[in-house]
N, C-alpha and C positions, 0 to 999 in steps of 0.2 A: 490342453495337455502340455506340460512343460517338463523338460529333462531335469531341471533343478527345482526341487520343492520350495526352497526359500524364495527363489525368483518368482515362482508361481504365486506364492502367498503375497508378495509385494504387489504384483500386477492385479491379483484378485481384490486386494484391499483398495487399491486406487480405483478400479472399475466400480466397485460397490459404493465407496464413499464419495468420490469425485464425479462419477458418471451416473450414479443411481441405478446401476445394473445389478441384477442378481447373478451371481457367479457360482458355478459348480465345477470343481476340479476332479479330474480322473487320473488314475495311475496306470490304467490299461485301456487298450482299444476295446476290449470286451465290455468294460464298465461304461465307456462312452457310448458304444452302440446300444447297449441295453437301455441307457437313459434316453437316447434319441428315439427309441421305439415307442416310448410312453409319453414323452414330453417334447413339444416343439420348442425350438430355440431360434434366436436371431443370428447368433454368431458362434462359430467354433474356432478357437485359437489353437494352432498346432505348432509345436517346436520341432524343427527339422533335426534336432540332435537327440530325439527320443531313442532310447535303446530298444532293440527288437524290431519294430516295424517302422520303416521309413514314412515320413509324413506324406510323401507323394503317393504311397500305396494306401495310406489311411484315407486321404482325400478322394482318390479314385473309388475306394470301397464305399465311402459315404455317398458319393454322387450317384453310384449305381445301385445302392441298397433300396429295395422296393418296400420294405416294411417299416420305414421310419414314420414317426408321427407327422412329420412335415419335411418336405425336401426343399422348402424355401428358406434356406439359411446361407449365410456367407461364411467363407473359410478364410482365416488370416493365418499366414505362416510366418514364424519367426526363424530367421536363418543367419548363419555366418557366411553363407556363400555370396560371392560377388554378383552384381547385377547381371552379368553374362549368363549366370546359371539359374536365373529366375524363370526363364521361358518354360522349362519342363514343369515347374510347379504350377504355373498359370494354365498350362495345357491339361494338367490333371484335375482342374476344377477349383483351384485355389483362387480366390477373388483378389487378395492383396498380399503382398510380401513385404515384410519389414526386416531390414538388416540389423543384426545385433552389433553393438549393444543398443537395446531398445529401452527408452524411458517409459515409465507409466503414462506420461502425458502423450507421447507419440502413439502408443497403442490406443489410448482413449480417443484421440483425434481420428485415428483410422477407423475405429469401430463406430464412432458417432457419424462419420461420413458414410460408411456402408449402410448403417441402419436408416439414415435419413433418405438415401437414394432408394432403398427398399420400401420405405414408408410412402414416399412420393409415388413410386411405381404402383403400389397397392391402391392408393387413393385414386390414381388415374384409371387403373383397371376397374375399380368399383364404379367410377363415374361414367364409364362408357355405356353400360346398359341403361343407366338413367337417361343419358342423352338420347339414346335410341328410342326409349319409351315415349319421349315427347316429340318425336318427329311426326310431322303431319302425314296422315294416311290419306291416300286418294279416295275420294268418295265416288262410288260407281255412278255413272251418269245414266239417266233414263233416256232411252231412245224413243223418238216419235218418228216413226218411219225410218228414214235414213239420216235424220237430223238429231243432233245432241244439243239440247238447250244448255248454254254456258252460264247464263245469269238467271238467278231467281227460279221461281216455280212456274214461270210462264210457259204456255203451250205455244207451239208453232202453229200459225194459221195457214190454212191451205187456200 
């Protein structure tokens, strides 16, 4: 969601053509939320200059919304605010903050980095159960009296 439709079109075109991403633009929070209820996404880009609802409130709402198709998405904020004012944005659940003016290449690099980190984390998360599945399981030992044979099938002689 961007405050300037022309700027949004430029960024969308760059993300689609140069980054290979599919981009959907929304003019209202309601449209964005409706889309996120039915379709999982990797990244949401918010402009802090949006009229009506502040990006910080939108981010908090998205992070706490229980009926989204997926909550595993990154949020990037585009802002005119100085670095000193980024902390509240990050505290609201925004993953990256880019200061305006933002070039399409800067946004693309930021999104590529966030998506790669998320992809690596997902691969590592999926690999953990596979590693656990191949851990050796202890074989119950057969007792002969009060002695447990450690090697082979041999019996303890008395």
